[in-house]
C-alpha positions, 0 to 999 in steps of 0.5 A: 500500500502506498504511503499517504504523504498527507497523513505524515507530519514531517516535522515530527521526524526532524532532528534539527541539526546544526553541526557545521564547524563554524556554528556560533552561539547565535546560530544555536539560539536561532535553531532552538527557536525554530525547533520550538516553533515547529515542534521538532523532536530534537535540536542536534548540536555540537557538545560545546553547545549542549548546555546552552541548548538545554537552557533554551529548551527547558520546559519545551517539547524539543529535546537536546541531542548531540554527537559523540566521536564526531565525525570520524569515530576514531577517538578512544573509548575513554574519550567517547565515554567522557564526552557522552557523560559530560553531554548528559550532565549538561542536558543532552538526552539523545547521543549520536555516537559514531562507531569505530569504523577502523576497528569494525573493518579490522574485525575487532568486533568485541571492541566495537560492541564494548565501546557502544554498550558502555556508553549505553549503560553508563549514560542511561540515555538514548544512543543513536549508533552512527554506522557511516554506511556509505563506507561499509560493505553489505556484510559490514553494514549488517555486522555493524547493525547487529553489534549495535543492536546487541549493545543496546542502542535506541536508534541505528543511524545511516551516516554523519553526512561527511562521507555521503548521505542516507539512501533508500536502500540503506534505510530499508536494510536497517529496517529489515535488520532491526525488525522494528526493535529500534528507531532508524535515523536517516541523515546526510544529504536530505535536500528535498521533501520528496526525498524525506517522504521516500526515506520515511516510507522506507522505514526512517523514524527520524531525519537528521538534517540542517534543512528542516525549515526548508523541507517544511516550506517545500512541504507546503508548496508540495500540497499547494500544487 
């Protein structure tokens, strides 16, 4: 059965992301105000701005999410855990954690699993494992997803956006692997509302994008035409 786009409130899917390295406190203020206005689930900002965003969003519907080990995933497990714990102390309730891709490709699966599991256990918050699927083989995508599911993540996320973006095929694959047990976040390169709807139809339950406001404007034109 085809998805009826008119029944989908796309705003409910958007993690309103501000992860550009030159983002300023003024940008964070603006992004949080937009999230409140549009009722996005979260504002996803760099760890340095978590406390500011938490203060702005206190008592509001949107929550604070941040990135850990971003964008390479190649920091040490101890550094990632500290970064995650500090983010939670400052008000983050969702953590988008880049897995260690080099260790995954080297076959060191125990280390990959242990790192994610420890963050899940020690923070007690929702962890979105960023798999960076554009640089993985089909077998590695499946392995990474299974490891992270077993480690206790709340979401499987396609990518950082730094090495390419979300694809329909990858979202469908994650939906198949996860069997509805966790959320699926599509991120990177989401530029049109048609693409956003297609990702949702494929199984995405969150969309990571810096273009949330643009997508809503496109949505309005989409249904007006």
